[in-house]
N, C-alpha and C positions, 0 to 999 in steps of 0.2 A: 194626060197631065202628069201622071206619076213619073213617066220616063223623062219628061221635060225637067222636073225638079231634080232628078238624079243626074241629068246632064249638067245642069248649072252647079250642082254640088261638086261634081268631078272637076269642073273648071276651077272652082275655088281651091280645091286641094292642090291642083297643079300650080296655081298662081302663088300659093304660099309655101310651096315646097322649098326646103333649104333655109328657111328663116322663121323666127317666131315674132309675134307682135303683141304689144300691150298699148292701150291708149286709144287715139283718135281713129277715124275712118281712113281707109287706104286712099292713096293718091295714084297718079298715073306715071310716076317716075321711078327709075331704078338707079341705084348706086352700086357699081361693080368695079372690081379691080383685083390687084394682087398685093400681097404682103411679103416683103423681102426682109433680109437681115444683112448686117455687116459681119465680118469675121476679123476681130482685132488681133488674131494670131498672125495675120498676113496683111501687111500694109497695102498690098495691091488691091484688096477687095474694097477698100474705102478711099484710096487715093487715085485709083485708075477708073475713070468714068465708064470705060467699056466693060468693067466687071461689077459695076454697082448692082445690077439687077440679075445676078446669076445665083444668088443664095435665097431660096424661097423658104417661107415659114408655113408649114401645114399645121392645122389644128388650132390656129389662133382664133380668139373670139372677138368679133367686131360688134360694138353696140352703137346704134344711131339714135340719139335722144333729141327730139325736136317736135315740130308741128304734128307729126304722125304718131306721137307717143314714143315708146321705146321699142326698137326692132333689133334683133340680134341675128348673127350668122357666123358660121365657122368656115375657115379656109380649107379647101380640099388639098389633095396630095400635090397639086401644082401651085399651091399658095393662093388660089383664086377664091373669090367670094362674090355674092350678089345679094343685095337687099332691095326688094321691089315694094311697090305700093306706097311710095313716098309722095307727100305733098311738097309743094314749093316752100322754101324757107330755109332757115339756118339750123344746122344739126351739130350736136356735139358728138364727135366720134371718139370712142374709147376702145383701144385695142390691147388685149392682154393675152399672154401665154406664159406658163410656168417656165422659168429660166430666162425670161426677157424682161426688160424694163417696161413698165406700163406706159403706153403712149396715148396721148389725147390731142385732138386737133378739132378746130371748127371748120365745117364745110357748108357752103351755101348752094342750094339747088334753085336756079333761077330760070324761069321760062324764057325770059328775054335773051339770056346767054345761050340756052340750048336750042332755041328756035324750034324746028320741027322734030328734033331728036327727043327721045324720052329716056335716055340713059346717060349718066355721067360716069366717066372713068376716074378711079381714085387709086393711088398706091401710097404705101408708106414703108419705112424701114424700121424694124424693131432693133433695139440695142441689146446685144447678148451679154454685155459686160455685167459682172456682179455688182450689186449695190446693197445698201442696208435697208431691210424691211422693218426692223424693230430694234429699239434700244430701251432698256429698263428705266433709263432716266431721259427726260426730254430737255431740250435747251432751256436754260435759265430756270430750271425747276429748283425748288427748295428741298434738299435731301437731308434726312436725319443723320446726325453724326455717327449713329450706330451702324449705318449702312457700310458693309464691307464687300458686298457681292454685286456685280453688274452683269447684265446679259446683252449680247449683241447678236442679232439674227440677220443672216445674209439671204439674198434672193435666190441663191443657188449654191451648190457645194463649192468650197474654197480649197485652194492649194495651201494647206496649213503651214507649209515650210516658208511661205512668203509673208507671214503675218506674225507680228508680236503686238500685244496691247500696250497702251500707255495710260498712266494716271499721273498727271502733273498737278502740283499745288501751284496755282497761278497767282494767288495773292490773297490778301485779307480785305474784306469788303469795307471795313471801317476806316482803313487808311489808304486804300488804293495801292498797296505795296505790290510791286511786280516781283514775282518769285518763280518765273517760268523755268528756272533751272532745277527746281526741287522736284525730282522724279521719284515716285514711290516704287518700291521693289515688289511688283505684283506677281501673282501666279495665275495660271489660266488652264482651262480644259476645253475640249471640243466634244460635241455630241457625236453619235455614230454616223450621222450623215454629213458631218463637217459643214453644217450650215449655222449652228448655234455655238457662240463662243461665250464662256463664262469666265469673268475676270474677278479675282479676289484680291483686295487690298490687304496689306500686312497688319494694319492697325485701324482703329476707329478714325474717322475723318476729323480734321480740325473744325471747331465751330466758327460760324460767321466768316466762311472762307469761300474762295472761288477755285474750282478744280477744272481740269480738262481731262476728258476721257476720250481715248482714240486708239487708232491702230496705225502701224507703219511696217515697212519691210525690215526684217532683222538687221540687214547690213547698214541701213540708215544712210545710204550714200546715193549720189546722183546716178541714175540709170538702173536702180533697183526698184522693182514694182510689185505691188500686191496683185495676185492673179486668182482667178477661179480655177477649179479643178480641170476645166476644159482648156485652160491656157489663155483665156481672154483676160486682158488687163482690167482691174477694178476701176470703176468710175463712180464717184460718190456725190456728184453734183445733183443727182436726182433725189437723193435722200432728204427727207424732211426732218430727220433726226440729227444728222451731222451737218452743222451749219457752216463749218470751215473745212475746206478740203482742197486738194490740188494734185497736180502731177509733178510738182517740184516745190521745194521749200528749203529753209535752213537745215531741216532734218534730212532732206534728200528723198527722191523717189516719190511714189504715191503715198498719200497719208490722208487721214481725216481725224477730226476731233470735234467734240461739243463741249461747251462750258456749262457747268451747273454750280449751284450754290449750296452751302450747308446751312443748317438752322443756327440761329444765334445761341450763344451760351446762356444758361439760366443761372450761372453763379454770380457772385458779387464782383465788383471791380477788384482788380488784383492789388497786391501790396506794393511796398516800396523796394526798389533795388537797393541793397544795403551799401554798396560801394561802386564807384565808377573809376576804371583805370584808363589812363591815356598814355599811349606808347607810340614809338616810331616803328618803322617797318622791321627793324631788327629786334624789337621787344624792349628797347630801352625807354625808361620814363623821362630821360633827359633829352629834350627835343632841340633840334638845330635847324637852321635855314634850309639846308639841303634835304631835309625830310619832307618838306611841303612847299618848295618853291613853285611858283605859278606855272612856269613853262611846261613842266612835266605832269601837271595836274596832280601833284602829290598831296598828301594829307596826313592826318593822324589816325591812329587805330584805337577804337574804343572797345572795351569789354566790361561785362558786369555779370553778376550772378543771375541766373534765370529765376523768374518769379512764378510761383504756382498760380495756375488759373489764367495766365496771360496768353492772349492771342498773338501779341507782338509788342513792339516798343516804339515810342516816339522819342526822337532826339532833339533837344532844344539848345539854342546858343544865345549868348548875350555878349555884346561888344560895347566897350567904353561906357559901361553903366547903363546902357539902354535896356529896352524891354526884352524879355526872353521870348524867342521866336522859334517856331518849328522849322527844323532843317530837313529831316528825312525820317523815314520809318525803317524798321528792320524786323524781320520775322524771328531772328535768333539773337542771343545776347552778345552780339559783336557787330561792328560796323566800321567803315572807313568814312571819315569826313574830309572831303577835299576842299581846296580853295574855291573851286567852281560851285560846290554845294553851298558854301557860305555866300558867295557872290550872288547866287540866285535867290537865296532865302532871306537874307537880312535886308529888309526893305528900307530901314532908316539909316543905313550906313553905305556911303558911296566912296569909292577910291578917289583920293584927292589928286589934283594935277601935280606936275613936277617936271624937272628937266633931267636929262641923263647924268648931269653932274651931281644931282641930289637923289631923289627917289622917283624913278619913272613910274608912270601909271601902268604901262604894259609894254612889252611882255615882261613878266618876271616878278613884279612886286608881290611878295608873299603875304600881303595883308590878308586877314587881320591877325595873323599869328605873331606879327611883330609888336614891339612895344608892350602894352598891357596884356595883349593876348586875347583869347576867347574863353569865356566861361561856359562850360558844357554841363548838361544834366540829362537824365533819362527817366522816362515814365513808362511803366507797363500799362497795357490796356487790354480790354476785351469788349464784348458787345454791351456791357453794363457801364462802361466808362473807363476813365484813367485813374491810376493809383497816384500816390504821392511821389514827388520828384526824388531822385537819388541825391545824395550829397553832391555838390557841384565839384567839378574838376577844372583846373586851369590848363589851357593848351597855349603855349607861347614858346618862342625861341629863347631858351634860357641858358644856352651853352656858349661860352666865350670862344672867340676865334683862335684857332691854332694853325701854325705853319704846317702845310701839307708836305711840301718838298721845295727844293731850290734847284734852279738851272743856271748854268754859267754861259753868258753871252760872250764875255771876254774877261780878261784879268781885272778890268775895271768896272764891268757891269754884271750884276747878278739879279735873277728874278726869284722873288719869294712868292710861292703860290698858296692860296687859301681856298677853303671850300665854301665860302660865303662872302657877300659884299661887305666892305668896310666903310667906316666913317671917313670921308675923304680928308677932312682937315687934320685928323689925328694921324692917318696913314701916311700923309705927305709931309709930316713934321719930322725933319731930319734928326731932331733931338731925341727921337724915340728909337734910334738905331745906334749900334756901336759894333765896331770890328777892331780887334786888337791890332795896333800898328797902322790903322787906316783912318782916313777922314771920310765920312759919308757926306758927299757934297750935294746930292739930290735924291729925292724919293718920289717917284711918279706912280700913282695908282691907276690901274685899269680894272674897274668894277664890272662884273658880269652878273646881271640879275637873273637872266633866264638860264644860264649855264654856270651855276655858282662856282664850280671847280675851276673855271677859267679866270677867276679873279687873281690878279698878281700885282706885285709892287716891284718896279725896276729901281734898283739901288745903284748909284754911281760911287765907286770907291777911288780914293786918291792916296797913294800913287797906284794902287792896284795890287791884287794878290791872287794866286791860283789855289790857295788853300787857307783855311781859317774857320772862324765861327761867327755867325751873325747873331747878335742878341737884340731882342726887341723889348719894349716896355710900353704898357698902356694902350696897345692897339685895341680898338673897339669895333664891334660889328654894328649894323644899322638898327639892331634892337636895343643897343646900349650895353651889351655885355662886354666887360673889360677883361682882357688877358693881361694880368699884371706884368708877367715876364715870360719870354719864350726864347728858344735858341735853336740853331740848326747849323751843322757843319757843311762846308762846301769844299 
């Protein structure tokens, strides 16, 4: 009897060799196979099917979790493994090895499918590309504004010459301001194994804001890729930390980033901007049609003094005595307000119809800077609310039309060019023109709303002259600005 017990004990040792078991009683089936890998340094290993199963992975751990409990096995030098004693049912397979991306898959052992066989073959390919195993901030986390250091850990040593970190101020939560071009000048260091990257911000973070933390190739161009020390291209879609990634982007090459938020400010609402400046693109406070005509999406430029404790600024507009309405937000104490901004924001003001002979609706009509203009104001804000409005500033076409230049069609016809459309009735009144020794017999206006510098008046002179001076009086632009007198030689 003693020898019989020892015999069955020996059989049990042989049966369980090569795997360990926890959980339910053993079954009659075996799962065996081979674990392979790709090599992303050579496109042939993953694009040529004949070479897919030529790279084996030794020493990989396979876990089978299911009706028979949890069973584990290691792949041998040929990449092979075997897990026996399995009952029928569905198993969760988890395959891991240092330097490879964790792989998981569901496998079913079915007696109906196997028939008289008791073994099922299984193979998988582990991905050797480096990924992110850990980041000190998680997606959508609320981070204290005092945080200036971030850590990113990779699954394997990295080629540090192919990586630079990014820290972008993406916007302010209270306003939804997009500021993706605001990049912080960070510094960084690597640990001795080149698997842990420490990123340091230059200053404390803005309160109540959204940031992006990420990495990219230093060349930031298409065709430049982040790589591991073994030359395999990085692949970040496996990472649970970095929720946005890809192999191409506006930044170019491989990249990844995660968004996180900063805590709200505990200070009071900010104060009042003391003054608001409205200027054209050249810095002049005297605005004209050409500064903001519709076709080129032009607009006015606002600036004001920064307010202590402000996260950002709201810009409001009022037209024709209507209510003050939010137009846009800005992180910094300056902004451009275009015609399109106003068109989209002012809900109780619509462009009126018209004909090309008067004021066309589109393209080109630079409402609402014409006529009475737009009243603008700015309010600073933070997480605790908005401050008082700045003193208001008026933005309107306030510059009288001037002659830009003259061209000669013939001795009897001259073209006077302007930089903005004119009032037709006044521009075509011959009493508003004079040329010594000549009679102005006709004046025909050609207004251009979308290309204002193409506006011109064709004058007919009798009997005609090849030189002289054209004098004008009372010409008026479509905002009502009057040029009492002007002249130009031809």
